[in-house]
Backbone as a printed PyTorch tensor [residue, N CA C, xyz], in Angstrom:
tensor([[[-27.2110, -17.2170,  37.3130],
         [-27.5570, -16.3950,  37.5950],
         [-29.1920, -15.9310,  36.6670]],

        [[-29.4210, -15.7730,  37.9200],
         [-31.0730, -15.3720,  38.1300],
         [-31.5450, -13.9850,  37.0590]],

        [[-32.9190, -14.7580,  36.1500],
         [-32.7850, -14.3130,  34.9500],
         [-34.7310, -13.6220,  35.2260]],

        [[-35.2440, -12.4660,  34.8700],
         [-36.1910, -12.2240,  35.4230],
         [-36.5360, -11.7830,  33.3080]],

        [[-37.9980, -12.5900,  32.3790],
         [-38.3640, -11.7760,  31.6460],
         [-39.7800, -10.9970,  32.2950]],

        [[-40.3270, -10.3210,  31.0310],
         [-41.1600,  -9.2690,  30.8190],
         [-42.7830, -10.0810,  30.7230]],

        [[-43.3550,  -9.0750,  30.9590],
         [-44.2140, -10.3230,  30.6520],
         [-44.6710,  -9.8230,  29.2050]],

        [[-44.0130,  -8.7760,  27.7640],
         [-44.6680,  -9.0340,  27.4990],
         [-44.2760,  -9.0970,  26.2970]],

        [[-42.8900, -10.9110,  26.7280],
         [-41.8610, -10.7960,  25.5520],
         [-43.0610, -11.9910,  25.8090]],

        [[-42.4560, -13.7100,  24.8740],
         [-42.7520, -14.5830,  24.2440],
         [-42.8670, -15.9080,  26.1350]],

        [[-43.6120, -16.2490,  26.4480],
         [-43.8950, -16.6280,  27.3650],
         [-42.6110, -18.1390,  26.8930]],

        [[-42.6940, -18.8800,  25.5860],
         [-41.6000, -19.8630,  25.3950],
         [-40.1750, -19.5490,  25.6620]],

        [[-39.2010, -18.1750,  25.2800],
         [-38.5430, -17.2690,  25.7500],
         [-37.6280, -17.9090,  26.8960]],

        [[-38.4970, -17.9670,  28.1300],
         [-38.1700, -19.3960,  28.7340],
         [-36.9970, -20.2950,  28.6450]],

        [[-37.3640, -21.1840,  27.8280],
         [-37.2190, -22.1660,  27.9450],
         [-35.6690, -22.4780,  26.6410]],

        [[-35.5990, -20.9620,  26.0540],
         [-34.8360, -20.6940,  25.0780],
         [-33.4340, -20.3850,  25.8490]],

        [[-33.3530, -19.9490,  26.6290],
         [-32.1050, -19.5140,  27.9390],
         [-31.2350, -20.6130,  29.0930]],

        [[-31.4080, -21.5400,  28.4530],
         [-30.6830, -22.3610,  29.1290],
         [-29.5580, -23.0630,  30.1480]],

        [[-29.0640, -21.8520,  30.2320],
         [-27.4760, -21.5090,  30.0570],
         [-27.6160, -20.6080,  31.8310]],

        [[-28.2470, -20.3300,  32.1190],
         [-29.7510, -19.8430,  33.1680],
         [-29.8720, -20.4650,  33.7220]],

        [[-29.4330, -20.7040,  35.2440],
         [-29.9090, -21.7160,  36.2560],
         [-31.6970, -21.4390,  36.6860]],

        [[-31.2150, -20.4400,  36.4370],
         [-32.9600, -19.4170,  37.4100],
         [-34.1750, -18.3950,  36.4230]],

        [[-34.3960, -18.6160,  35.8470],
         [-35.1270, -17.5830,  35.1650],
         [-36.7670, -17.5500,  35.4450]],

        [[-37.5750, -16.7960,  36.0820],
         [-38.7420, -16.5510,  35.8580],
         [-39.2290, -15.9570,  34.9830]],

        [[-40.9110, -15.7380,  35.1560],
         [-41.9060, -14.7210,  33.3790],
         [-41.9840, -13.8960,  34.7710]],

        [[-42.3780, -12.3040,  35.2450],
         [-43.0850, -11.9420,  35.6240],
         [-44.1160, -12.1730,  36.1410]],

        [[-45.1580, -12.8950,  35.6520],
         [-46.2440, -14.0380,  35.6190],
         [-46.3960, -14.7440,  36.1000]],

        [[-44.8720, -15.1380,  36.6280],
         [-44.7990, -16.3330,  37.6060],
         [-44.6990, -16.3080,  38.8370]],

        [[-44.0090, -14.5040,  39.0900],
         [-44.1710, -13.9670,  40.5090],
         [-45.1220, -13.0610,  40.4100]],

        [[-45.7970, -13.3320,  39.8230],
         [-47.6370, -12.2080,  39.8920],
         [-47.1470, -11.3000,  40.6550]],

        [[-46.4460, -10.8500,  39.1930],
         [-46.2930,  -9.3320,  39.3930],
         [-46.8790,  -8.7310,  38.1500]],

        [[-47.6340,  -9.3980,  37.4500],
         [-48.1340,  -8.6960,  36.1900],
         [-48.9600,  -7.6470,  36.5620]],

        [[-48.9270,  -6.5710,  35.3780],
         [-49.4420,  -4.6640,  35.2060],
         [-47.7280,  -3.9740,  37.1050]],

        [[-47.0100,  -4.5690,  37.1120],
         [-46.8080,  -3.7390,  37.6490],
         [-45.6710,  -2.4180,  37.3820]],

        [[-45.5670,  -1.1360,  37.1260],
         [-44.6920,  -0.4130,  36.4290],
         [-43.9050,  -0.8480,  36.4980]],

        [[-43.2550,  -0.2490,  35.4330],
         [-40.9160,  -0.2620,  35.7350],
         [-40.5170,  -0.6880,  36.5990]],

        [[-41.0960,   0.9170,  37.2090],
         [-40.0190,   1.6840,  38.6460],
         [-40.2590,   1.0110,  40.2750]],

        [[-41.6760,   0.0100,  40.1790],
         [-41.6260,  -0.7600,  40.7350],
         [-40.8700,  -1.9170,  40.6100]],

        [[-41.3350,  -2.2640,  39.0360],
         [-40.8630,  -4.4290,  39.0310],
         [-39.6470,  -4.1010,  39.4180]],

        [[-38.6190,  -3.2550,  38.3710],
         [-37.3030,  -2.7350,  39.0760],
         [-37.4510,  -3.1360,  40.4490]],

        [[-37.9100,  -2.1460,  41.9650],
         [-37.8560,  -2.4130,  43.2790],
         [-37.7650,  -3.6950,  43.4640]],

        [[-38.9780,  -4.5650,  43.4030],
         [-39.1460,  -5.8250,  43.3790],
         [-38.2660,  -7.3530,  42.8090]],

        [[-38.3910,  -6.7760,  41.9140],
         [-36.4730,  -7.3300,  41.0170],
         [-35.2620,  -7.1630,  42.0370]],

        [[-34.7470,  -6.7050,  42.0930],
         [-33.4760,  -6.1980,  42.6230],
         [-33.8860,  -7.3010,  44.2030]],

        [[-35.5870,  -6.5950,  44.7450],
         [-35.2320,  -7.1000,  46.5230],
         [-35.2540,  -8.3780,  46.2660]],

        [[-35.8480,  -9.5140,  45.1800],
         [-35.2980, -10.5480,  44.8310],
         [-34.6700, -10.9900,  44.6180]],

        [[-33.0160, -10.3070,  44.3210],
         [-32.2770, -10.7270,  43.8420],
         [-31.8810, -11.5510,  42.7240]],

        [[-32.8910, -10.4400,  42.0550],
         [-32.3750, -10.8810,  40.1380],
         [-30.9330, -10.5830,  39.7080]],

        [[-31.2930, -10.4550,  38.5950],
         [-29.2290,  -9.9670,  38.3180],
         [-29.9440,  -9.7660,  36.9530]],

        [[-30.9430,  -9.7330,  36.5690],
         [-30.8330,  -9.4760,  34.7860],
         [-33.0380,  -9.2710,  34.2250]],

        [[-33.1730,  -8.5540,  33.8770],
         [-34.4800,  -8.5140,  34.0940],
         [-34.5150,  -7.9190,  32.0680]]])
């Protein structure tokens, strides 16, 4: 499952979800400060399953 973690959540959360194989934080994708609508479009275009 490809997971995207919002920039408002703590970064260590990324390592607390080991059962998911691909986890990115918004900042990993250089999507900081994007509005939710734009962020959701980017997320879907990149094949993320969960936000």
